[in-house]
Backbone as a ProteinNet text record, in pm:
[ID]
protein_1_A
[PRIMARY]
MVKKVVSDERPSKINRSDRPKRVPINGYRNILSVMGQEPGWHYCWVNEDKVPRYEQAAYEFVTHDVIVGDRRINAASQIGGKVSLSVGNQSTAYLMRVLQEYYDEDMAAMHREVDKQDAGMQSDLNSGSDGTYGNVKIEQSKPVAEPFVKNYRR
[TERTIARY]
3349.7	3239	3118	3001.4	2878.5	2794.5	2751.5	2664.8	2520.5	2434.3	2291.8	2229.5	2161.3	2097	1951.7	1912.4	1775.6	1701.5	1590.5	1511.1	1387.9	1362.9	1244.3	1121.9	1137.6	1027.9	923.6	962.6	868.2	802.1	674.5	608.5	666.6	650.9	700	625.8	698.9	635.1	554.5	592.2	524.3	402.3	420.5	311.2	247.4	137.9	71.7	-35.8	-52.9	-156.7	-125.1	2.8	37.6	32.9	-8.6	-21.5	-154.9	-154.9	-283.2	-375.8	-506.6	-603.8	-598.9	-593.1	-588.1	-727.5	-735.9	-862.1	-849.4	-939.6	-931	-943.3	-882.4	-885.3	-1030	-1113.1	-1251.1	-1347.9	-1297.2	-1381.1	-1449.1	-1523.9	-1600	-1505.4	-1522.3	-1443.5	-1536.9	-1501	-1585.3	-1531.5	-1555.5	-1492	-1566.4	-1691.5	-1767.9	-1792.2	-1742.4	-1765.3	-1689.2	-1741.2	-1679.7	-1662.5	-1537.7	-1510.8	-1474.7	-1519.7	-1495	-1618.1	-1735.8	-1860	-1894	-1944	-1985.1	-2127.7	-2157.2	-2293.1	-2392.2	-2518.2	-2622	-2633.8	-2556.7	-2556.9	-2579.2	-2642.8	-2657.9	-2563.9	-2476	-2377.7	-2419.9	-2391.8	-2420	-2330	-2312.1	-2236.1	-2333.3	-2298.2	-2386.4	-2308	-2363.7	-2300.3	-2304.2	-2202.9	-2184.8	-2304.1	-2379.6	-2495.3	-2614.1	-2613.1	-2723.2	-2690	-2568	-2524	-2615.1	-2653.9	-2739.8	-2872	-2931.2	-3058.1	-3038.3	-2928.6	-2900.6	-2869.1	-2800.6	-2772.1	-2900.8	-3000	-3129.6	-3200.9	-3169.8	-3231.9	-3150.2	-3060.1	-2980.8	-2864.2	-2825.2	-2705.5	-2584.1	-2473.5	-2349.2	-2235.2	-2130.7	-2012.8	-1940.5	-1886.1	-1805.6	-1664.3	-1617.3	-1484	-1390.1	-1444.5	-1356.5	-1287.5	-1183.3	-1105	-1185.1	-1192.9	-1257.5	-1170.2	-1194.3	-1126.8	-1231.5	-1202.4	-1298.8	-1253.3	-1338.4	-1319.7	-1195.1	-1171.4	-1054	-931.2	-815.1	-689.4	-680.2	-654.1	-638.9	-563.2	-527.3	-444.5	-522.7	-641.7	-716.9	-815.5	-762.6	-843.6	-911.3	-1008.3	-1079.8	-983.8	-1017.3	-932.8	-1018.3	-952.2	-1021.7	-980.3	-1071.5	-1046.7	-1100.1	-1012	-1055.8	-1129.8	-1098.2	-1163.1	-1282.3	-1332	-1446.4	-1396.3	-1458.2	-1420.7	-1488.3	-1410.5	-1466	-1407.7	-1476.9	-1436.3	-1479.3	-1389.9	-1425	-1512.7	-1631.6	-1725.7	-1747.8	-1662.2	-1670.3	-1744.8	-1729.1	-1790.7	-1758.3	-1638	-1588.6	-1677.5	-1729.7	-1817.2	-1752.5	-1781	-1726.7	-1841.9	-1826	-1924.6	-1860.5	-1942.1	-1895.8	-1963.9	-1890	-1946.2	-2018.1	-2148.4	-2228.8	-2297.6	-2347.6	-2416.7	-2529.3	-2626.8	-2740.5	-2771.9	-2831.6	-2870.2	-2961.9	-2942.5	-3019.7	-3169.1	-3209.7	-3353.1	-3414.2	-3341.1	-3392.2	-3404	-3303.8	-3306	-3424.6	-3447.3	-3559.4	-3692.9	-3707.1	-3829.9	-3850.6	-3743.6	-3752.9	-3792.8	-3733.2	-3766.4	-3909.9	-3956.9	-4094.9	-4191.9	-4162.4	-4248.1	-4248.2	-4131.8	-4124.2	-4204.9	-4194.6	-4268.8	-4419.4	-4462.7	-4606.1	-4655.7	-4578.5	-4616	-4622.4	-4522.9	-4521.9	-4640.9	-4670.8	-4786.1	-4915.9	-4926.5	-5047.3	-5061.1	-4951.1	-4954	-4987.7	-4930.5	-4962.2	-5110.8	-5166.8	-5309.4	-5395.3	-5356.9	-5431.5	-5426	-5308.6	-5296.2	-5376	-5371.1	-5442.5	-5592.9	-5644.6	-5789.5	-5832.6	-5751.8	-5784.3	-5783.7	-5682.8	-5670.4	-5776.5	-5821.3	-5919.9	-6063.4	-6085.2	-6221.7	-6301.3	-6233.6	-6302.8	-6367.7	-6347.5	-6411.1	-6355.9	-6239.1	-6181	-6210	-6299.8	-6339.5	-6250.7	-6152.7	-6065.2	-6122.4	-6069.8	-6113.6	-5991.5	-6012.8	-5904	-5869.9	-5770.7	-5728.1	-5579.3	-5541.3	-5401.2	-5374.8	-5272.1	-5236.4	-5093	-5071.6	-4938.9	-4894	-4780.8	-4727.5	-4583.7	-4545.3	-4405.3	-4368.8	-4273.9	-4240.2	-4159.3	-4073.5	-3994.1	-3958.9	-3925.3	-3891.4	-3774.8	-3780.2	-3678	-3541.9	-3535.9	-3407.7	-3344.8	-3420.8	-3371.1	-3247	-3241.8	-3121.2	-2998.3	-3015.9	-2903.4	-2845.1	-2930	-2884	-2810.8	-2863.5	-2801.3	-2666.2	-2656.3	-2535.2	-2421.5	-2452	-2346.4	-2314.3	-2389.8	-2358.3	-2249.8	-2151.7	-2042.7	-2037.4
-621.1	-682.4	-589.6	-644.3	-567	-584.6	-469.5	-474.3	-459.8	-536.8	-527.2	-434.9	-330.6	-234.8	-276.9	-291.5	-331.5	-208.2	-178	-61.3	-107.8	-43	-75.4	5	91.6	178.7	105.7	5.3	-65.6	-179.1	-204.1	-316.7	-449.1	-548.5	-681.4	-736.9	-803.3	-864.9	-987.5	-1046.8	-1167.1	-1130.8	-1042.6	-1004.4	-875.1	-886.6	-769.8	-711.3	-766.6	-717.4	-578.9	-539.8	-409.3	-298.4	-331.2	-230.2	-155.6	-26	45.1	-10.3	-1.5	-52.4	31.8	-34.6	33.2	80	204.8	260.4	285.1	229.4	249.3	397.1	435.2	573.8	621.6	542.3	581.8	530.3	486.8	428.8	532.9	483.7	564.7	636.7	766.9	844.3	895.5	872	906.7	1034.6	1149.9	1272.9	1343.6	1308.8	1376.9	1291.8	1169.7	1084.3	1139.3	1110.4	1160.2	1042.8	1015.6	912.5	981.7	923.5	983.9	1054.8	1019.3	1080	1027.4	1116	1076.6	1023.6	913.7	858.5	956.4	949.6	1036.5	1169	1186.1	1309.6	1278.1	1371	1361.4	1464.4	1420.5	1507.4	1538.7	1661.3	1697.5	1812.5	1824.7	1934.8	2046.6	2169.3	2284.5	2391.7	2437.1	2545.2	2673.4	2756.8	2873.8	2968.1	2976.6	3066.3	3014	2886.1	2827	2809.9	2842.3	2822	2891.3	3019.2	3083.6	3010.3	2958.7	2884.7	2757.1	2687.1	2564.5	2594.7	2705.2	2742.2	2770.5	2829	2853.3	2722.7	2617.1	2486.1	2399.6	2461.8	2395	2313.8	2335.6	2270.9	2345.4	2274.2	2336	2289.6	2371.1	2334.6	2218.1	2128.4	2018.1	2071.8	2058.9	2109.2	1998.6	1878.5	1769.2	1708	1630.5	1572.1	1465.2	1478.9	1380.8	1361.5	1251.4	1225.6	1241.2	1329.9	1361.6	1302.7	1218.4	1168.5	1087.6	1062.7	989.5	1080	1018.3	1093.2	1168.2	1299.6	1381.1	1508.2	1584.3	1703.2	1813.4	1849.2	1959.3	1906.1	1846.8	1785.2	1890.8	1846	1935.7	1994.7	2114	2179.1	2223.2	2257.3	2309.1	2454.7	2545.5	2688.3	2732.5	2770	2813.5	2705.7	2579.2	2468.9	2413.3	2482.4	2435	2352.3	2237.6	2152.9	2208.4	2239.4	2296.9	2226.8	2243.7	2179.3	2267.7	2292.7	2369	2280.5	2330.7	2250.1	2303.6	2395.8	2447.4	2579.1	2646.8	2778	2875.6	2871	2957.2	2951	2833.6	2812.8	2713.6	2732.5	2645.7	2581.3	2453.5	2382.9	2354.7	2364.4	2337.8	2212.4	2134.3	2015.2	2057.7	2027.9	2064.7	1940.1	1949.6	1835.9	1886.6	1796.6	1825.4	1696.5	1709.5	1589.8	1503	1372.6	1279.6	1292.8	1318	1329.9	1450.6	1562.3	1678.6	1646.9	1578.5	1540.9	1448.5	1349.6	1257.7	1331.6	1429.5	1510.3	1587.4	1648.6	1724	1634.1	1514.1	1421.8	1371.4	1346.3	1302.5	1411.4	1537.4	1648.8	1660.2	1643.7	1650.3	1537.8	1416.5	1302.7	1321.3	1379.8	1408.3	1505	1606.7	1703.9	1638.7	1556.1	1486.8	1391.2	1318.4	1226.7	1302.7	1421.4	1503.2	1549.1	1588.8	1629.2	1510.8	1393.6	1273.6	1240.2	1248.2	1217.4	1316.6	1443.3	1544.4	1518.7	1485.6	1455.4	1332.1	1229.2	1105.1	1128.5	1206.1	1230.2	1313.6	1411.3	1491.5	1405.8	1320.4	1239	1129.4	1078.8	970.7	1020.4	1151.6	1203.5	1190	1191.1	1182.3	1313.3	1419.3	1547.7	1615.3	1574.7	1636.5	1555.6	1457.7	1380.9	1261.6	1234.6	1120.1	998.6	884.4	762.3	682.1	584.1	501.6	541.2	474.9	500.7	530.9	612.3	640.1	594.3	513.3	463.4	505.9	572.2	618.3	535.4	466.2	382.6	420.6	399	418.1	302.9	221	101	132.1	234.6	273.7	421.4	486.9	629.1	655.2	766.3	800.5	817.5	879.4	910	788.9	682.5	567.8	501.5	467.2	402	492.6	622	715	715.7	720	725.4	597.3	482	354.8	336.1	376.2	348.5	445.2	566.4	666.3	704.6	658.5	690.8	598.4	652	571.1	586.6
-2092.3	-2022.4	-2028.7	-2061.8	-2076.7	-1950.7	-1894.4	-1776.1	-1820.5	-1760.2	-1789	-1684.6	-1730.9	-1641	-1623.1	-1499.5	-1468.3	-1417.8	-1477.2	-1436.8	-1360.4	-1247.3	-1167	-1210.7	-1310.6	-1351.4	-1434.9	-1507	-1594	-1517.7	-1545.4	-1479.9	-1527.7	-1448	-1480.3	-1601.5	-1689.5	-1805.6	-1763.8	-1651.8	-1605.4	-1521.3	-1424.6	-1334.9	-1384.4	-1454.1	-1511.2	-1418.4	-1300.7	-1209.9	-1154.7	-1154.9	-1101.2	-1206.2	-1327	-1431.9	-1416.5	-1451.8	-1449.4	-1557.4	-1532.3	-1628	-1755.5	-1867.7	-1996.7	-2036.3	-2082.3	-2128.3	-2277.7	-2359.4	-2504.5	-2541.7	-2651.3	-2697.7	-2716.2	-2781.8	-2808.8	-2703.2	-2591.4	-2487.4	-2401.1	-2307.4	-2213.5	-2118.1	-2102.1	-2005.9	-1898.4	-1777.9	-1664.6	-1600.5	-1663.8	-1619	-1506.8	-1480.8	-1376.8	-1252.7	-1249.9	-1133.4	-1012.6	-895.1	-771.9	-676.5	-640	-540.5	-409.7	-299.6	-169.3	-115.7	-170.6	-123.6	14.6	97.8	231.8	226.6	299.1	297.8	361	312.5	365.8	292.9	185.7	108.4	-38.6	-110.8	-256.3	-317.3	-407.4	-471.2	-613.3	-658.8	-798	-840.9	-972.6	-1031	-1064.1	-1026	-1046.6	-1122.1	-1236.5	-1310.9	-1228.5	-1246.7	-1162	-1161.5	-1270	-1273	-1191.1	-1156.3	-1079.8	-931.3	-890	-751.4	-650.5	-668.1	-566.6	-543.6	-650.2	-636	-554.1	-580.1	-505.4	-359.2	-334.5	-195.6	-118.9	-185.1	-121	-89.1	-163.4	-141.6	-45.8	31.7	136	82.1	-44.1	-96.2	-43.8	-27.7	17.2	-72.1	-77.4	-155.6	-88.6	-170.6	-118.6	-96.4	27.2	60.3	107.7	134	176.3	53.9	77.2	-30.9	-104.6	-236.6	-323.1	-446.7	-516.4	-642.9	-752.4	-847.7	-952.8	-1084.5	-1143.6	-1278.5	-1303.6	-1432.6	-1477.9	-1475.8	-1482.1	-1486.2	-1618.6	-1610.7	-1731	-1695.7	-1795.7	-1773.6	-1703.3	-1754.5	-1695	-1590.7	-1487.5	-1383.1	-1297.5	-1217.9	-1128.1	-1026.5	-982.6	-883.7	-766	-658.3	-542.5	-525.6	-563.6	-551.8	-416.5	-326.6	-194.6	-119.7	-146.5	-78	-152.9	-255.5	-333.6	-451.2	-474	-587.6	-711.8	-814.4	-937.2	-1058	-1172.3	-1295.8	-1412.1	-1505.3	-1624.7	-1713.2	-1750.7	-1827.7	-1968.9	-2013.6	-2149.1	-2156.8	-2270.2	-2292.9	-2180.7	-2131.4	-2024	-1900.3	-1872.8	-1757.9	-1661.7	-1534.6	-1430.2	-1354.8	-1323.2	-1240.8	-1105.5	-1001.7	-865.7	-814.1	-737.4	-676	-548.4	-542.1	-426.5	-373.4	-251.1	-191.3	-103.1	-81	5.5	80.9	197.7	272.9	187.4	193.6	111.6	137.9	261.4	292.7	221.4	211.3	137.7	-10.6	-63.7	-204.7	-233.9	-146.4	-165.1	-160.1	-68.9	-61.8	-192.5	-244.8	-370.4	-486.3	-492.9	-601.5	-590.7	-468.2	-448.8	-493.9	-462	-504.9	-657.2	-718.9	-864.5	-928.9	-873.5	-929.3	-912.1	-800.2	-782.6	-890.2	-920	-1022.8	-1160.4	-1192.6	-1321.9	-1331.7	-1224.2	-1224.6	-1245.8	-1184.7	-1201.2	-1346.6	-1409.3	-1549.9	-1640.4	-1611.7	-1689.4	-1681.1	-1560.8	-1542.3	-1620.1	-1619.8	-1695.3	-1844.4	-1896.6	-2039.9	-2076.7	-1990.9	-2019.8	-2021.8	-1926.8	-1924.8	-2044.5	-2086.2	-2204.1	-2330.1	-2343.4	-2464.2	-2471.7	-2357.7	-2356.8	-2348.3	-2343.4	-2329.4	-2458.4	-2573	-2700.9	-2741.2	-2666.6	-2695.3	-2820.1	-2864	-2983.2	-3109.8	-3101.5	-3218.1	-3246.9	-3162	-3183.7	-3112.6	-3144.4	-3079.2	-3037.8	-2952	-2900.5	-2758.1	-2704.2	-2567.2	-2563.2	-2468.5	-2440.5	-2298.9	-2283.8	-2152.2	-2122.4	-2009.6	-1970.6	-1852.1	-1868.2	-1761.2	-1734.1	-1611	-1573.5	-1482.5	-1526.1	-1449.7	-1324.9	-1331.5	-1214.7	-1228.2	-1118.3	-1126.3	-1220.9	-1290.4	-1388.6	-1323	-1206.5	-1142.6	-1074	-1051.9	-974.6	-1034.6	-1165.9	-1218.1	-1207.9	-1229.2	-1221.3	-1080.8	-980.3	-841.5	-804.8	-844.4	-808.3	-875.2	-1003.6	-1079	-1049.1	-1006.1	-992.8	-850.7	-753.1	-614.5	-566	-495.6	-442.4	-295
[MASK]
++++++++++++++++++++++++++++++++++++++++++++++++++++++++++++++++++++++++++++++++++++++++++++++++++++++++++++++++++++++++++++++++++++++++++++++++++++++++++

């Protein structure tokens, strides 16, 4: 008499909803995403050589539990409570955060500086003092950082 062995380790052939989502070999890998972010904070990865500068700007190390990136062998670790990730060339990046209001102030200051530089370039190019003719018009439909913030904040 032959006994049939049933294994509970394999997913059901009929019900495929309990299977993990398949990721193509050459597909997009989301290795720097962070799930478990607390609202009201801006999160970013900072290379170890830039950490002191960020600390002066009121950034702090992330020490609460988060999930970093896709599943892989060399996943992010928490060294002494700090979330870190090897980013190549024997360099380590740390996950840091700052209050969203401070981040928004910094971005507004950066955009003011860029707008001032754009206005200066436009006035120089449209002055005609260098013997050229025509007009240069510089437009920006939306802030550069806006799509990044919307798509990657969780």
